[in-house]
N, C-alpha and C positions, 0 to 999 in steps of 0.2 A: 164373656168368661175370661178369667185371667190365665194367661199362658205361663208355663212353667217348665224348665228344663228337667225338673225332677219327675214330672208326670209323663210317662212314655205312651199313654194312650188316652183316648177320650173315654167318657163315662159309659158308653154303650157297651164296650167290650169287657168291662169290669164286672162280669157276672158269669154264672154257670153256662149261659148260652153263647159261649164264645164262637162256636162253630157257626151258628146262624148269623152272628154279626160278621164273621170273617167272609161268609160266602153270600152276603146281603145282595150284591149286585151280579149274582152268577146268571149266565144265560148259555146253556148248552143246547138250545133249540128244542128241548124236550123236558118237561117238568118231571118225568120219571128220572131221567139222568140227573137233573138238579138234586132231587131228593137223595138219589143213590150216592152222589158225591159227598154230601153232608154225612151220610151214614158211615161211608168208608174213611172220611177224614177223622170222624169221632172214634172209630174203632182203632185206626192206626196210631192216633195221638195218645190213646189210653195205654197202648202197648208198643212203644216205638221200636223196641229191640226184637219183639216177637215176629215170627214169620207171618205171612198173610193168613194162612189157614188157621193159625192159633188166634190171631187178632180178630178174624171174623167170627169165630166160635162155633159155627155149625156149617153143614154142607151147603145148605140153601144160600146162606149169606156169602159163603166162599164163591159158589157159582156165580152169583150176582156181581161180586167184585171183579172176577175175571172177565165176565161179559162187558162190564163197564170199560175196563182197560182195552178191550178189543174193539169197542165202538169206534167208528171213524170220526163221530162228532166230538170225542173226548180228546182233543189234542193237547199238547203240552201248553201252548200259550192261552187257549180257552180256559183250561183248568186254573192256570195261574192268574188270569186276569182279574177275578174278584179280590184275590189276596193283595194284588198290586193296588187296587182301589182302596182297600181297607188300610194298607200302608200309608197311602196318601192322607187318609183321614187322621191317623196317628201323627203324621208329620205336622199337620195343621196346628197341633198342640205344643210344638216345640219352638224355641227361639233360635236354636241351632242344630242342624242335622249334619251328620258326617256320612258321606256316601263312599263306600269302599268297593272296589272292583278288583277281581282276580280271576284266574283261570284254574280249573282243575279237570283231571281226567276221570271219566266214568269208565272203569275197566270191567269190560263184560266178557273177558276171555274165558272160555269153557273148554277144558281138555277133552271132554267126551262129546260135546255137541255144541258147535258155534252158534251164537245168536245171529240171526240173519237181519240185514238192514243196518249193520254198523260198519264202521271204518277202521283203518289202521290207526293205532296210537303212536307207533314208532316204525322203524324199519325192520323189526323183528315180527313176532307172532301175536303180539298183544292187540286186541281190538276192542272198540267201544266208542264213546262220544267224548266231546269236549264240551264243558260248561263254563260259562263266563257270566256270573250274576253281578248285579249292582245292588249291594245291601245297604240299608238305611239304618243308622245308630243314632241314638240320642247323644248329647255332649258327655253324658256319663257312662256311655258303652251299653245301654240297654237296647237290644235289637228291636227295631220297629218293623222289619219285613223286607221283602224283595221289591224293588222298584223297577226291575228290568233284568232280563236274562237272555243270553244267546246260547243256543244249543245246536251243535253241528257235528257232522262226521266228515273226516278226511276222505279223499278219493285216492285210491292206489295209483301211483304214477310209475312210469317206466324207470328202470334203473338209469342213473346218470352219475357223472363225476361231481365231486365238490365244486370244481370251477364253473361247470355248466349250471349247477343249482344256484350258485351266487349270482351268476349273470342273469339267470331267469328272474330271481328275486329283485335284482336291481332294475330291470326293465318293467316289471309288473306294476300296473296302476295300483295305488294305495287301497282303493275300494275292493280290489280282488285279493288282497292279502289277509292273512288271518289277523294281523296286528291291527287292521281296521277296527276290530271290536272294541278297542280301548277308546278310539275316537267316537264311535257310536254311543258308548256309555257316558262319555263326557257330554255329548249332545243331549242325552237324556237328563242329565244333571242340570244342564243349562235351561232346558225346557221347564224342569221342576222349579227351578229358581225364579223363572218368570211367572209361573202359574201360582206360586206361593211367596209373593214379595215380602211378607212379614217375617218369613223364616230365612235364616242365613244358612247356605249350603257350602259345604267344603268337600271335595272329591279327593280321595287318597288312593294312590297306586304305587306299587312296588316297581323295581328297576326295569321290569319287562316293558313298562309303559314309557321308558326313556328313549323315544325316538322323536326326532325333530318335528315331524308332522303333528304329533300329539301336543307338543308345546305350542305350536302355532295355533292349533285348535282351541287350546285352553284359553287363549287370549282373544278369540275371534269375537265372542259375545260380550257386549258392554254390561248387560244386566245378568250375566250368567253366574255359574257357581265359582267360588274360589277353589284353589287346587294345591295339592302337594304331591310332587312325584320324587321318589328317591332316584338319584342319578346312578346309572349302571356303567357309564364310561366317562372318560374325560372329555370335556368340551373346551374348544378353544374360545378365547375372548375376541370380541369384535370391537370396532370403534363405534361408540355411541355416547349417550348422556353421561355415562360413568366414566368415559375416557379409557385409555389403556396405557399401562406402563410397559415400555418395550422390554423390560426384564421379566415381566410376568405374562406368560402366554396362555395360561389355562386357569379355569375357574378355581381349582384347588390351590394354585399358586396364590391367587388373590386372597383367598380365605386364610391361608397360613400366614400371609403377610398382615392380616388384620389382627387387632387385639382381641384377647380372650374376654368374652363378655361376663361370663360367670362360670362356676364349676357346680356340677350337679351330681348327686348319687346315681349309681348305675347297677341295676340288678340284671345279670345275664343268665338266660336259661341254658340248661344243657341241651346238646344237639348230637343226634346220632347220624353219621353219614350214611347216604343210601347205598354207596358202594365203598369198599374198603380202601381203594386208592382213589383219592379225590384231590385234583390239583387246585381247584378254585378255593381260595380262603374262606369264602362265604359258605361253602358247602362241607367243610371239614368238620369232623366230630370235635366236640368241646365238652368240657365240664362246667356245671353251674358255678358262678362266682359272683361276688360283690365287689364294686370298685367305685371309681369316680370318673367323670368325663369333663372335658373342657368344651365350651360352646363358643363358637365363632360365627359371625354373620356379616354379610355385606351385600350390596347391590351390584349386579354384574350385567354386562351386555354380551349375549352369546353371538358368535359369528355364524351366520346363516350357512347352511350346507348346500352343496350342489347336488341337483337331481337331474334326471334326463330331460324334464320339462323347464329346467332353468334353476338359477340360485334362489333359495328361500331367503326371506328377509331376516335381518338381525332381530333378536329379542332381548328385552330387558327384563330381568327377573330378580327376585330375592333369592340368595343362596344361604343355607345354614349348614355348618359342620359340627357334628358331635363326634368327638374322638376320645377313646379310653386313654386314661393317664396310667403309665406304668403297668401294663398287663403282666401277668405271670410269664416267667421265662418259657419260651417254646410256644406260647399262645399268640395268635394273630390278634392285634388290638381291634376292638369293635370300632367301626367307623361308618358313620352315616352322613352322606352329603345329600341334603334335601333341596329341591328347587320349588318355590312356591310364589303364589300371588298374595299371600297374607302379609301384613305389615311386620316389620322387625325392628322398629325404631326403639321400643323400650324392652326391658327385660321380661316384663309380664307378657308382652306380644310374642316374644321369642319362645318363652315357655309355653305359650298356647299352641304354637306351631309344632313343638316336640310332642306334647300330650295329645294333640290331634292325630298326628302321625301314628303314635302308639296304638290307637284304636285299630289300626289295620291288622294287628294280630288277631283280632276277633273273627275275621273271615277265615282264618286258618282253623279256629275253633269250630266254626260253623261247618267247614268241609269235614272235619273229623267227626263231628256229630252226625252228619249225614251219612258218612260211609261206615263208621264203627258203631255209632249209636243206633242209627236207623237201618244199618246193614243193607243199604240200597243195592250194592253191587252183588249181594248174595240172593237176590230175588230171581226166581227161576222162570224167566220169561223166554219164549223162543224167538219172538221178533223184537226188533228195535223200537217200532212205533208203540208197542205196549210198554216197554221200559220208559219211554218218554213220558207217557201218561202217568205212569207210577211215580216217576221222578218228580213231576210237578206236585203231586200230593205230598210227597216226603219233604219237599222244600218248605211247604207250610208247617209240616209236623216238626221239622228241625227248627224253624223259627220259633214255634210254640215252646219247645223244650228249652231253648236258650232264653227265651223271654221269661219263663217262670223262674229260671236260675239267677237272672240278673236283676229282675225287678225286686227281688227281696233285699238287694243291696242298694239300689237306687231309691227305692220308696219303702224303707224298713217299717215304718209305722202304719202301713196300709193293712187293713183287715185281710185275713187269709180268705175270706168268703169273696173278695174281688176276683179270685182265681179259681177257687175250689168249691165244689158242692158241700153242703153240710155233711153228707154221708162220707165224704172223702176226708175232710179234716178231722171230723169227730172220730172216725175209726183209727187214724193215725195217733191222735192225742190219747185215745183210750188204750191202744196197744202199748204206748210209751209209759203212761202214768196210772193206768187201771183206773181212771176216772175221767170225767169231763171237766173243762175249766169252769171256774165259778163266775167269771166275769165275761162270759160270751167268747166268740171267736178270737184266737190269739192273732197277734200281728205277724206279718210275713217274716220279720227278722227272727221270730220265735219258731214259726211253723216250718219254713224251708229247711233248716238243719234237722228238725224232727223227722220230716219226710225223707231227706237224704240219707239219714242213718240206715234206712231200709235198703239203700243202694250201695252201702258199704262206707259211707262217709264217717270219719271219726274226728271229732273236734280236737285240735291239737294246740289251740291257743286262743286268746281273746279275740283276735282279729281274723282268724281262719274262717273261710267260707266255703260252702260246698261247690264242687265243680260240675261241669255238664254230665260227666259220666255217671256220678253217683246219682244225679237227679233223674236221668233218663231210666236208669235201672230201677229206681224207686217208683217212678210213675207207672212202670209196667205192673209193679205189684200193687199200686194204688187202687187200680181198677178192681182187683179181687177184694181188697179190703173193704171197698164201698159196697160191693154186692153182698158181701157177708154181713156187713152192718145193717143193710136194708132187710136182710133175711132173717138175721138171728140176733141182732143187736137189742140193747135195752128198749129203744123206741119201737122196734118191731113188735115186741110183746104188748107194749100199750095199745098199739093199733089193732092188734088181734083181740084184745079185750073189748 
């Protein structure tokens, strides 16, 4: 079979039975639980924003769903395992896969009755879990699925001063720190790269992953994944193959002394500060704007840092600086300092580094879809273990929602029957045009906007495309459209005759 970056999945999933394909390797140690998971996944995927009672449809189905989530055999990792296997099958069809990792809070704070079995999220009263998934995307940004996830709760500790906490963190071994999750995800990526040698893997992480042990781990495996990490702090230069100019002590100094490789356009999204007074430039509110940025790149040797067990070795990495030119008055210039193992010799290679890092934003869209679209944090469970089981199902539902949204962009000429049942696409088309198409099922580039209009999407230009929110709202209505089509549509009358 010819491999292609434009094909996000293998042929088996490209039909109406996507749930069966996704759960092909399920094993919950009980066939009844296996069947029930398939039923629940199909129900929640058809109505992502609906509550569980509404998605299930009747009391018996609702009771069965809650019993499933309460069963000790239906753990977070067991439910997610078949989806991870299915994601690996989709990965096999790709020439390049971008693995993005990040952390988000699952806030389960309940003013009236707290959920048991969860931990503190901060030093205040908020409680819940922390989730750190590793998501796979095609080179074009189509989500392939989850390949790993860590879910944990914090333990409430006795009050201590800032100095005491800092000293405790300094002396604590890395495997006992929360930051070790970044290293674990990188090891998962290296393992995938070794298991799929025909596919090129690149891991992407934000500045929270910029600690020295993470950089050391990224270079440990010879046949592992390439990587990009956004720098979160200034790093000193060491003496290595790149040498060191005594007048240049830091990575940014070396980059600013290097020539501008090229200038590229810059589109900056609006941002709202989480709190009114925010000192960090990267967290302040800003308005959307267009501009341009200059790109510089060079190879540097980082000076190893001292740790309680000894000094870590110097590392040689490629560094890329993307800095906004002439920002508006009063605005902080956009400034990305990326460290990577990818080559930066040519302008095309440098552009690939930047475009690959830009895919990182899609994990933020994934989190938003999980929390706002699927409304995970609003599910009314009393215990944390049931929330974990439900979360595993909604991780798959979230992937499916984004997959439908993005596949229409990456494979626009694909038939819509690759993703939707005949009753689904026919009902949407008939509601829009009061007739069926003369030449069979429309292509995805035609059908996805038709579907999204039932979720509030309004086409504003030739290149505008539906976003995840309009798609998940429309998919909730799609289930009702299909049921009405089967019961009362033109084809139902023919069957009755």
